[in-house]
C-alpha positions in Angstrom: 36.9 -31.4 34.1 34.9 -29.9 31.5 31.5 -31.2 31.0 29.6 -30.9 27.8 25.9 -30.0 28.0 23.7 -31.0 25.1 20.8 -28.7 24.7 17.8 -28.9 22.4 17.8 -25.7 20.4 14.8 -24.9 18.3 15.6 -22.7 15.3 12.7 -20.6 14.2 12.6 -20.0 10.5 10.4 -17.4 8.8 9.5 -17.4 5.2 8.6 -13.9 4.1 6.7 -13.7 0.9 6.0 -10.5 -0.9 2.5 -10.2 -2.1 2.3 -8.3 -5.4 -1.4 -8.4 -6.2 -1.6 -5.7 -8.8 -5.4 -5.8 -9.1 -5.6 -5.1 -5.3 -3.2 -2.3 -5.6 -5.1 -0.8 -8.6 -8.4 -1.0 -6.8 -7.0 0.7 -3.7 -5.4 3.4 -5.9 -8.7 4.0 -7.7 -10.6 4.2 -4.3 -8.2 6.9 -2.9 -8.2 8.8 -6.2 -12.0 8.9 -6.0 -11.8 10.2 -2.4 -9.5 12.9 -3.5 -11.8 13.9 -6.4 -14.8 14.1 -4.1 -12.9 16.1 -1.5 -11.6 18.7 -4.1 -15.0 18.8 -5.7 -16.5 19.6 -2.3 -13.9 22.3 -1.7 -14.6 23.8 -5.2 -18.3 23.9 -4.4 -17.6 25.7 -1.1 -15.3 28.3 -2.6 -17.4 28.8 -5.7 -20.9 28.9 -4.3 -21.0 29.0 -0.5 -18.2 31.5 0.4 -19.4 34.3 -2.0 -22.7 34.4 0.0 -20.9 35.8 3.0 
């Protein structure tokens, strides 16, 4: 005798939405470009003015 068991199965659904907020991406890009400019400016200062003193 085969007995059928009914089970409650919960199906999990996920809705994945891509966020394309171009203004947020642009502001992050500007921030990191500014960090790079400051970093290379500091390196230039060290190489041009501080290292020749030694």
